[in-house]
Chimera marker file (.cmm) of the C-alpha trace (Angstrom):
<marker_set name="trace">
<marker id="1" x="11.543" y="20.552" z="-4.921" r="1" g="1" b="0" radius="0.5"/>
<marker id="2" x="9.766" y="23.590" z="-6.285" r="1" g="1" b="0" radius="0.5"/>
<marker id="3" x="12.008" y="26.557" z="-7.020" r="1" g="1" b="0" radius="0.5"/>
<marker id="4" x="11.462" y="30.218" z="-6.325" r="1" g="1" b="0" radius="0.5"/>
<marker id="5" x="11.364" y="32.493" z="-3.357" r="1" g="1" b="0" radius="0.5"/>
<marker id="6" x="8.873" y="31.663" z="-0.645" r="1" g="1" b="0" radius="0.5"/>
<marker id="7" x="6.735" y="34.751" z="-0.242" r="1" g="1" b="0" radius="0.5"/>
<marker id="8" x="3.323" y="33.376" z="0.711" r="1" g="1" b="0" radius="0.5"/>
<marker id="9" x="2.314" y="32.919" z="4.322" r="1" g="1" b="0" radius="0.5"/>
<marker id="10" x="-0.491" y="30.662" z="5.459" r="1" g="1" b="0" radius="0.5"/>
<marker id="11" x="-2.114" y="30.606" z="8.879" r="1" g="1" b="0" radius="0.5"/>
<marker id="12" x="-4.213" y="28.033" z="10.658" r="1" g="1" b="0" radius="0.5"/>
<marker id="13" x="-5.896" y="28.058" z="14.031" r="1" g="1" b="0" radius="0.5"/>
<marker id="14" x="-5.484" y="24.958" z="16.190" r="1" g="1" b="0" radius="0.5"/>
<marker id="15" x="-7.106" y="23.747" z="19.371" r="1" g="1" b="0" radius="0.5"/>
<marker id="16" x="-4.977" y="23.086" z="22.453" r="1" g="1" b="0" radius="0.5"/>
<marker id="17" x="-5.072" y="19.352" z="21.699" r="1" g="1" b="0" radius="0.5"/>
<marker id="18" x="-4.090" y="19.904" z="18.066" r="1" g="1" b="0" radius="0.5"/>
<marker id="19" x="-1.087" y="22.091" z="18.978" r="1" g="1" b="0" radius="0.5"/>
<marker id="20" x="0.088" y="19.468" z="21.463" r="1" g="1" b="0" radius="0.5"/>
<marker id="21" x="-0.206" y="16.820" z="18.752" r="1" g="1" b="0" radius="0.5"/>
<marker id="22" x="1.658" y="19.040" z="16.268" r="1" g="1" b="0" radius="0.5"/>
<marker id="23" x="4.428" y="19.631" z="18.799" r="1" g="1" b="0" radius="0.5"/>
<marker id="24" x="4.725" y="15.889" z="19.451" r="1" g="1" b="0" radius="0.5"/>
<marker id="25" x="4.919" y="15.110" z="15.741" r="1" g="1" b="0" radius="0.5"/>
<marker id="26" x="7.490" y="17.861" z="15.296" r="1" g="1" b="0" radius="0.5"/>
<marker id="27" x="9.631" y="16.556" z="18.166" r="1" g="1" b="0" radius="0.5"/>
<marker id="28" x="9.503" y="12.986" z="16.819" r="1" g="1" b="0" radius="0.5"/>
<marker id="29" x="10.366" y="14.082" z="13.277" r="1" g="1" b="0" radius="0.5"/>
<marker id="30" x="13.321" y="16.258" z="14.261" r="1" g="1" b="0" radius="0.5"/>
<marker id="31" x="12.166" y="18.928" z="11.799" r="1" g="1" b="0" radius="0.5"/>
<marker id="32" x="11.334" y="22.519" z="12.561" r="1" g="1" b="0" radius="0.5"/>
<marker id="33" x="7.629" y="23.364" z="12.372" r="1" g="1" b="0" radius="0.5"/>
<marker id="34" x="7.816" y="25.067" z="8.967" r="1" g="1" b="0" radius="0.5"/>
<marker id="35" x="9.693" y="22.197" z="7.328" r="1" g="1" b="0" radius="0.5"/>
<marker id="36" x="7.394" y="19.640" z="8.950" r="1" g="1" b="0" radius="0.5"/>
<marker id="37" x="4.231" y="21.331" z="7.693" r="1" g="1" b="0" radius="0.5"/>
<marker id="38" x="5.717" y="21.953" z="4.252" r="1" g="1" b="0" radius="0.5"/>
<marker id="39" x="6.785" y="18.320" z="3.966" r="1" g="1" b="0" radius="0.5"/>
<marker id="40" x="3.451" y="16.953" z="5.177" r="1" g="1" b="0" radius="0.5"/>
<marker id="41" x="1.333" y="19.231" z="3.000" r="1" g="1" b="0" radius="0.5"/>
<marker id="42" x="3.388" y="19.229" z="-0.182" r="1" g="1" b="0" radius="0.5"/>
<marker id="43" x="4.767" y="15.690" z="-0.234" r="1" g="1" b="0" radius="0.5"/>
<marker id="44" x="1.745" y="14.354" z="-2.088" r="1" g="1" b="0" radius="0.5"/>
<marker id="45" x="1.919" y="11.260" z="0.109" r="1" g="1" b="0" radius="0.5"/>
<marker id="46" x="-1.478" y="10.597" z="1.546" r="1" g="1" b="0" radius="0.5"/>
<marker id="47" x="-2.346" y="7.491" z="3.493" r="1" g="1" b="0" radius="0.5"/>
<marker id="48" x="-4.615" y="5.585" z="1.121" r="1" g="1" b="0" radius="0.5"/>
<marker id="49" x="-6.270" y="3.356" z="3.689" r="1" g="1" b="0" radius="0.5"/>
<marker id="50" x="-8.038" y="4.118" z="6.900" r="1" g="1" b="0" radius="0.5"/>
<marker id="51" x="-6.777" y="3.189" z="10.320" r="1" g="1" b="0" radius="0.5"/>
<marker id="52" x="-9.325" y="0.372" z="10.682" r="1" g="1" b="0" radius="0.5"/>
<marker id="53" x="-7.873" y="-1.306" z="7.581" r="1" g="1" b="0" radius="0.5"/>
<marker id="54" x="-4.347" y="-0.957" z="8.935" r="1" g="1" b="0" radius="0.5"/>
<marker id="55" x="-5.319" y="-2.372" z="12.322" r="1" g="1" b="0" radius="0.5"/>
<marker id="56" x="-7.002" y="-5.301" z="10.542" r="1" g="1" b="0" radius="0.5"/>
<marker id="57" x="-3.606" y="-6.129" z="9.030" r="1" g="1" b="0" radius="0.5"/>
<marker id="58" x="-2.377" y="-6.861" z="12.551" r="1" g="1" b="0" radius="0.5"/>
<marker id="59" x="-4.933" y="-9.636" z="13.073" r="1" g="1" b="0" radius="0.5"/>
<marker id="60" x="-2.655" y="-12.380" z="11.664" r="1" g="1" b="0" radius="0.5"/>
<marker id="61" x="0.067" y="-11.337" z="14.110" r="1" g="1" b="0" radius="0.5"/>
<marker id="62" x="-2.361" y="-11.643" z="17.008" r="1" g="1" b="0" radius="0.5"/>
<marker id="63" x="-3.505" y="-15.032" z="15.751" r="1" g="1" b="0" radius="0.5"/>
<marker id="64" x="0.088" y="-16.257" z="15.501" r="1" g="1" b="0" radius="0.5"/>
<marker id="65" x="0.816" y="-15.068" z="19.035" r="1" g="1" b="0" radius="0.5"/>
<marker id="66" x="-2.265" y="-16.984" z="20.177" r="1" g="1" b="0" radius="0.5"/>
<marker id="67" x="-1.040" y="-20.163" z="18.471" r="1" g="1" b="0" radius="0.5"/>
<marker id="68" x="2.362" y="-19.731" z="20.094" r="1" g="1" b="0" radius="0.5"/>
<marker id="69" x="0.693" y="-19.377" z="23.487" r="1" g="1" b="0" radius="0.5"/>
<marker id="70" x="-1.286" y="-22.569" z="22.868" r="1" g="1" b="0" radius="0.5"/>
<marker id="71" x="1.904" y="-24.431" z="21.950" r="1" g="1" b="0" radius="0.5"/>
<marker id="72" x="3.597" y="-23.219" z="25.136" r="1" g="1" b="0" radius="0.5"/>
<marker id="73" x="0.618" y="-24.390" z="27.209" r="1" g="1" b="0" radius="0.5"/>
<marker id="74" x="0.739" y="-27.824" z="25.558" r="1" g="1" b="0" radius="0.5"/>
<marker id="75" x="4.470" y="-28.103" z="26.249" r="1" g="1" b="0" radius="0.5"/>
<marker id="76" x="3.950" y="-27.092" z="29.883" r="1" g="1" b="0" radius="0.5"/>
<marker id="77" x="1.136" y="-29.637" z="30.267" r="1" g="1" b="0" radius="0.5"/>
<marker id="78" x="3.358" y="-32.366" z="28.788" r="1" g="1" b="0" radius="0.5"/>
<marker id="79" x="6.251" y="-31.323" z="31.050" r="1" g="1" b="0" radius="0.5"/>
<marker id="80" x="3.964" y="-31.514" z="34.110" r="1" g="1" b="0" radius="0.5"/>
<marker id="81" x="2.883" y="-35.012" z="33.097" r="1" g="1" b="0" radius="0.5"/>
<marker id="82" x="6.511" y="-36.123" z="32.698" r="1" g="1" b="0" radius="0.5"/>
<marker id="83" x="7.384" y="-34.506" z="36.022" r="1" g="1" b="0" radius="0.5"/>
<marker id="84" x="4.639" y="-36.473" z="37.809" r="1" g="1" b="0" radius="0.5"/>
<marker id="85" x="6.120" y="-39.647" z="36.292" r="1" g="1" b="0" radius="0.5"/>
<marker id="86" x="9.624" y="-38.548" z="37.411" r="1" g="1" b="0" radius="0.5"/>
<marker id="87" x="10.778" y="-38.631" z="33.787" r="1" g="1" b="0" radius="0.5"/>
<marker id="88" x="11.489" y="-34.913" z="33.394" r="1" g="1" b="0" radius="0.5"/>
<marker id="89" x="15.167" y="-34.127" z="32.885" r="1" g="1" b="0" radius="0.5"/>
<marker id="90" x="16.477" y="-30.971" z="34.577" r="1" g="1" b="0" radius="0.5"/>
<marker id="91" x="18.418" y="-29.970" z="31.431" r="1" g="1" b="0" radius="0.5"/>
<marker id="92" x="15.148" y="-30.041" z="29.501" r="1" g="1" b="0" radius="0.5"/>
<marker id="93" x="13.510" y="-27.814" z="32.112" r="1" g="1" b="0" radius="0.5"/>
<marker id="94" x="16.450" y="-25.418" z="31.985" r="1" g="1" b="0" radius="0.5"/>
<marker id="95" x="16.383" y="-25.273" z="28.177" r="1" g="1" b="0" radius="0.5"/>
<marker id="96" x="12.603" y="-24.748" z="28.177" r="1" g="1" b="0" radius="0.5"/>
<marker id="97" x="12.850" y="-21.932" z="30.720" r="1" g="1" b="0" radius="0.5"/>
<marker id="98" x="15.573" y="-20.252" z="28.682" r="1" g="1" b="0" radius="0.5"/>
<marker id="99" x="13.550" y="-20.475" z="25.470" r="1" g="1" b="0" radius="0.5"/>
<marker id="100" x="10.397" y="-19.275" z="27.230" r="1" g="1" b="0" radius="0.5"/>
<marker id="101" x="12.248" y="-16.244" z="28.632" r="1" g="1" b="0" radius="0.5"/>
<marker id="102" x="13.532" y="-15.432" z="25.137" r="1" g="1" b="0" radius="0.5"/>
<marker id="103" x="10.012" y="-15.783" z="23.712" r="1" g="1" b="0" radius="0.5"/>
<marker id="104" x="8.562" y="-13.474" z="26.369" r="1" g="1" b="0" radius="0.5"/>
<marker id="105" x="11.245" y="-10.879" z="25.631" r="1" g="1" b="0" radius="0.5"/>
<marker id="106" x="10.628" y="-11.018" z="21.878" r="1" g="1" b="0" radius="0.5"/>
<marker id="107" x="6.860" y="-10.822" z="22.396" r="1" g="1" b="0" radius="0.5"/>
<marker id="108" x="7.336" y="-7.742" z="24.588" r="1" g="1" b="0" radius="0.5"/>
<marker id="109" x="9.492" y="-6.084" z="21.937" r="1" g="1" b="0" radius="0.5"/>
<marker id="110" x="6.882" y="-6.871" z="19.282" r="1" g="1" b="0" radius="0.5"/>
<marker id="111" x="4.100" y="-5.399" z="21.409" r="1" g="1" b="0" radius="0.5"/>
<marker id="112" x="6.163" y="-2.250" z="22.012" r="1" g="1" b="0" radius="0.5"/>
<marker id="113" x="6.907" y="-1.885" z="18.286" r="1" g="1" b="0" radius="0.5"/>
<marker id="114" x="3.233" y="-2.367" z="17.393" r="1" g="1" b="0" radius="0.5"/>
<marker id="115" x="2.145" y="0.270" z="19.938" r="1" g="1" b="0" radius="0.5"/>
<marker id="116" x="4.691" y="2.731" z="18.509" r="1" g="1" b="0" radius="0.5"/>
<marker id="117" x="3.523" y="1.983" z="14.982" r="1" g="1" b="0" radius="0.5"/>
<marker id="118" x="-0.124" y="2.485" z="15.910" r="1" g="1" b="0" radius="0.5"/>
<marker id="119" x="0.702" y="5.829" z="17.554" r="1" g="1" b="0" radius="0.5"/>
<marker id="120" x="2.519" y="6.946" z="14.416" r="1" g="1" b="0" radius="0.5"/>
<marker id="121" x="-0.372" y="5.812" z="12.201" r="1" g="1" b="0" radius="0.5"/>
<marker id="122" x="-2.810" y="7.822" z="14.296" r="1" g="1" b="0" radius="0.5"/>
<marker id="123" x="-0.653" y="10.903" z="13.707" r="1" g="1" b="0" radius="0.5"/>
<marker id="124" x="-0.682" y="10.577" z="9.919" r="1" g="1" b="0" radius="0.5"/>
<link id1="1" id2="2" r="1" g="1" b="0" radius="0.2"/>
<link id1="2" id2="3" r="1" g="1" b="0" radius="0.2"/>
<link id1="3" id2="4" r="1" g="1" b="0" radius="0.2"/>
<link id1="4" id2="5" r="1" g="1" b="0" radius="0.2"/>
<link id1="5" id2="6" r="1" g="1" b="0" radius="0.2"/>
<link id1="6" id2="7" r="1" g="1" b="0" radius="0.2"/>
<link id1="7" id2="8" r="1" g="1" b="0" radius="0.2"/>
<link id1="8" id2="9" r="1" g="1" b="0" radius="0.2"/>
<link id1="9" id2="10" r="1" g="1" b="0" radius="0.2"/>
<link id1="10" id2="11" r="1" g="1" b="0" radius="0.2"/>
<link id1="11" id2="12" r="1" g="1" b="0" radius="0.2"/>
<link id1="12" id2="13" r="1" g="1" b="0" radius="0.2"/>
<link id1="13" id2="14" r="1" g="1" b="0" radius="0.2"/>
<link id1="14" id2="15" r="1" g="1" b="0" radius="0.2"/>
<link id1="15" id2="16" r="1" g="1" b="0" radius="0.2"/>
<link id1="16" id2="17" r="1" g="1" b="0" radius="0.2"/>
<link id1="17" id2="18" r="1" g="1" b="0" radius="0.2"/>
<link id1="18" id2="19" r="1" g="1" b="0" radius="0.2"/>
<link id1="19" id2="20" r="1" g="1" b="0" radius="0.2"/>
<link id1="20" id2="21" r="1" g="1" b="0" radius="0.2"/>
<link id1="21" id2="22" r="1" g="1" b="0" radius="0.2"/>
<link id1="22" id2="23" r="1" g="1" b="0" radius="0.2"/>
<link id1="23" id2="24" r="1" g="1" b="0" radius="0.2"/>
<link id1="24" id2="25" r="1" g="1" b="0" radius="0.2"/>
<link id1="25" id2="26" r="1" g="1" b="0" radius="0.2"/>
<link id1="26" id2="27" r="1" g="1" b="0" radius="0.2"/>
<link id1="27" id2="28" r="1" g="1" b="0" radius="0.2"/>
<link id1="28" id2="29" r="1" g="1" b="0" radius="0.2"/>
<link id1="29" id2="30" r="1" g="1" b="0" radius="0.2"/>
<link id1="30" id2="31" r="1" g="1" b="0" radius="0.2"/>
<link id1="31" id2="32" r="1" g="1" b="0" radius="0.2"/>
<link id1="32" id2="33" r="1" g="1" b="0" radius="0.2"/>
<link id1="33" id2="34" r="1" g="1" b="0" radius="0.2"/>
<link id1="34" id2="35" r="1" g="1" b="0" radius="0.2"/>
<link id1="35" id2="36" r="1" g="1" b="0" radius="0.2"/>
<link id1="36" id2="37" r="1" g="1" b="0" radius="0.2"/>
<link id1="37" id2="38" r="1" g="1" b="0" radius="0.2"/>
<link id1="38" id2="39" r="1" g="1" b="0" radius="0.2"/>
<link id1="39" id2="40" r="1" g="1" b="0" radius="0.2"/>
<link id1="40" id2="41" r="1" g="1" b="0" radius="0.2"/>
<link id1="41" id2="42" r="1" g="1" b="0" radius="0.2"/>
<link id1="42" id2="43" r="1" g="1" b="0" radius="0.2"/>
<link id1="43" id2="44" r="1" g="1" b="0" radius="0.2"/>
<link id1="44" id2="45" r="1" g="1" b="0" radius="0.2"/>
<link id1="45" id2="46" r="1" g="1" b="0" radius="0.2"/>
<link id1="46" id2="47" r="1" g="1" b="0" radius="0.2"/>
<link id1="47" id2="48" r="1" g="1" b="0" radius="0.2"/>
<link id1="48" id2="49" r="1" g="1" b="0" radius="0.2"/>
<link id1="49" id2="50" r="1" g="1" b="0" radius="0.2"/>
<link id1="50" id2="51" r="1" g="1" b="0" radius="0.2"/>
<link id1="51" id2="52" r="1" g="1" b="0" radius="0.2"/>
<link id1="52" id2="53" r="1" g="1" b="0" radius="0.2"/>
<link id1="53" id2="54" r="1" g="1" b="0" radius="0.2"/>
<link id1="54" id2="55" r="1" g="1" b="0" radius="0.2"/>
<link id1="55" id2="56" r="1" g="1" b="0" radius="0.2"/>
<link id1="56" id2="57" r="1" g="1" b="0" radius="0.2"/>
<link id1="57" id2="58" r="1" g="1" b="0" radius="0.2"/>
<link id1="58" id2="59" r="1" g="1" b="0" radius="0.2"/>
<link id1="59" id2="60" r="1" g="1" b="0" radius="0.2"/>
<link id1="60" id2="61" r="1" g="1" b="0" radius="0.2"/>
<link id1="61" id2="62" r="1" g="1" b="0" radius="0.2"/>
<link id1="62" id2="63" r="1" g="1" b="0" radius="0.2"/>
<link id1="63" id2="64" r="1" g="1" b="0" radius="0.2"/>
<link id1="64" id2="65" r="1" g="1" b="0" radius="0.2"/>
<link id1="65" id2="66" r="1" g="1" b="0" radius="0.2"/>
<link id1="66" id2="67" r="1" g="1" b="0" radius="0.2"/>
<link id1="67" id2="68" r="1" g="1" b="0" radius="0.2"/>
<link id1="68" id2="69" r="1" g="1" b="0" radius="0.2"/>
<link id1="69" id2="70" r="1" g="1" b="0" radius="0.2"/>
<link id1="70" id2="71" r="1" g="1" b="0" radius="0.2"/>
<link id1="71" id2="72" r="1" g="1" b="0" radius="0.2"/>
<link id1="72" id2="73" r="1" g="1" b="0" radius="0.2"/>
<link id1="73" id2="74" r="1" g="1" b="0" radius="0.2"/>
<link id1="74" id2="75" r="1" g="1" b="0" radius="0.2"/>
<link id1="75" id2="76" r="1" g="1" b="0" radius="0.2"/>
<link id1="76" id2="77" r="1" g="1" b="0" radius="0.2"/>
<link id1="77" id2="78" r="1" g="1" b="0" radius="0.2"/>
<link id1="78" id2="79" r="1" g="1" b="0" radius="0.2"/>
<link id1="79" id2="80" r="1" g="1" b="0" radius="0.2"/>
<link id1="80" id2="81" r="1" g="1" b="0" radius="0.2"/>
<link id1="81" id2="82" r="1" g="1" b="0" radius="0.2"/>
<link id1="82" id2="83" r="1" g="1" b="0" radius="0.2"/>
<link id1="83" id2="84" r="1" g="1" b="0" radius="0.2"/>
<link id1="84" id2="85" r="1" g="1" b="0" radius="0.2"/>
<link id1="85" id2="86" r="1" g="1" b="0" radius="0.2"/>
<link id1="86" id2="87" r="1" g="1" b="0" radius="0.2"/>
<link id1="87" id2="88" r="1" g="1" b="0" radius="0.2"/>
<link id1="88" id2="89" r="1" g="1" b="0" radius="0.2"/>
<link id1="89" id2="90" r="1" g="1" b="0" radius="0.2"/>
<link id1="90" id2="91" r="1" g="1" b="0" radius="0.2"/>
<link id1="91" id2="92" r="1" g="1" b="0" radius="0.2"/>
<link id1="92" id2="93" r="1" g="1" b="0" radius="0.2"/>
<link id1="93" id2="94" r="1" g="1" b="0" radius="0.2"/>
<link id1="94" id2="95" r="1" g="1" b="0" radius="0.2"/>
<link id1="95" id2="96" r="1" g="1" b="0" radius="0.2"/>
<link id1="96" id2="97" r="1" g="1" b="0" radius="0.2"/>
<link id1="97" id2="98" r="1" g="1" b="0" radius="0.2"/>
<link id1="98" id2="99" r="1" g="1" b="0" radius="0.2"/>
<link id1="99" id2="100" r="1" g="1" b="0" radius="0.2"/>
<link id1="100" id2="101" r="1" g="1" b="0" radius="0.2"/>
<link id1="101" id2="102" r="1" g="1" b="0" radius="0.2"/>
<link id1="102" id2="103" r="1" g="1" b="0" radius="0.2"/>
<link id1="103" id2="104" r="1" g="1" b="0" radius="0.2"/>
<link id1="104" id2="105" r="1" g="1" b="0" radius="0.2"/>
<link id1="105" id2="106" r="1" g="1" b="0" radius="0.2"/>
<link id1="106" id2="107" r="1" g="1" b="0" radius="0.2"/>
<link id1="107" id2="108" r="1" g="1" b="0" radius="0.2"/>
<link id1="108" id2="109" r="1" g="1" b="0" radius="0.2"/>
<link id1="109" id2="110" r="1" g="1" b="0" radius="0.2"/>
<link id1="110" id2="111" r="1" g="1" b="0" radius="0.2"/>
<link id1="111" id2="112" r="1" g="1" b="0" radius="0.2"/>
<link id1="112" id2="113" r="1" g="1" b="0" radius="0.2"/>
<link id1="113" id2="114" r="1" g="1" b="0" radius="0.2"/>
<link id1="114" id2="115" r="1" g="1" b="0" radius="0.2"/>
<link id1="115" id2="116" r="1" g="1" b="0" radius="0.2"/>
<link id1="116" id2="117" r="1" g="1" b="0" radius="0.2"/>
<link id1="117" id2="118" r="1" g="1" b="0" radius="0.2"/>
<link id1="118" id2="119" r="1" g="1" b="0" radius="0.2"/>
<link id1="119" id2="120" r="1" g="1" b="0" radius="0.2"/>
<link id1="120" id2="121" r="1" g="1" b="0" radius="0.2"/>
<link id1="121" id2="122" r="1" g="1" b="0" radius="0.2"/>
<link id1="122" id2="123" r="1" g="1" b="0" radius="0.2"/>
<link id1="123" id2="124" r="1" g="1" b="0" radius="0.2"/>
</marker_set>
């Protein structure tokens, strides 16, 4: 931290949308406005890639979710075939339903986390 008494005042004009964004960032950070601006401006940490590059990093996650969906569809198709042949065990169905519910919950949590991350990235 730089030492010395803070005697210089800076001013900036913001649009209505910009002040709303600043207030949201401030609320999320838990800092007062002065500390938030000081930290953001003087930290020296600048995002060194653009948002398009960051979003591109999410492509493998989307691809993996797609593969998982394909696997679930194949399992369901196989289960339907076994059911038509009266070879499907109810414990297998119960276990599959339990695992599918867990997968859906985890996928929902991942989607929520990714949306939050993207919102934060947009505010950088």
